[in-house]
N, C-alpha and C positions, 0 to 999 in steps of 0.2 A: 576260466578265461577272463582276461582283463580287458575292459572296454576303454580304449584310449581316445575316444572321440571327444573333441572339444564341443561344448554346448554354447550356442550363441543365443543371447536374449535381446530382443528389440525393446527399447524403452521409448516412451513417448516424450518428445521434447517438452520442456516446461513452457506453458503458454506465457507469452510476454504481455504485459499490461502497461498502458501508458500511465504517466504520473497523474494525469487528469482522471483516468479511470480509477486509480488507487484512491485519490482524494474523494471521489464520488462514492465509492463503495464504503470507505471508512466513515464518511459523513452519514450515510444511510444507516450503518450499523450503530453508530453512536446515538443517532436520533431514535432508532428503534428501541434502544435500551433506556431511553429517557434522559440522556445526558445532553448538555449544551455542546453540540459538535464544534462550534467555533472555538469556544474556550478550551476544549480538550485538545483539539488539533494544535492550537497556538501553544498550549502547555507542552505538548510533545516536541514541537519544533524548537521552542526556546530551551528546553532542558535536555532533550534527547532521552527522557525517561519513558519507555514504552508502556508503563502502567497507566499513562494518561489515556491510552487507547484500549477499548474493550477487546476482549478476545472473541466476542460474539461475531459470528459469520467470518471468522478468521481475519478480522480487521487488523489486529496487532501484528500478525505475521506479514500481512499485506503491506502495511505502511512501512515496515522495516526493509522492504525490498527497494525503496527509493531513498536516496540520500536526502537529508534534511534541506540542504541548499537547493536541491531539485524541487522540493515541495514549495519552498519560498518563491523560486523562479516561476513556477506554474501559477501561483496565486497572483504574483505581480503582473505576469503576462496577461492573465485573464482580466485583471482590473484595467490595465492600460488599453487592451483591445476593446473592452467594453466601453471605454470612454472615447474611443475613436482617435486616440493620440498617435 
């Protein structure tokens, strides 16, 4: 006898993370591995080369979820708001 029942699978939606959260997690992963996080993140933003970011704690995959211009936007926003402008 042939079983023609369709099987349904529920998948968990991927958790969304803010650009701020991405930068924070990537920063911590780079620092943990002994890199200079600022230099590495700037290198990635300027070149688009993901090898500037360690794969430790999934940081490389994480940073690639945000567009580079979004990363720059977040950094500029953080700076300006910190200055109270």
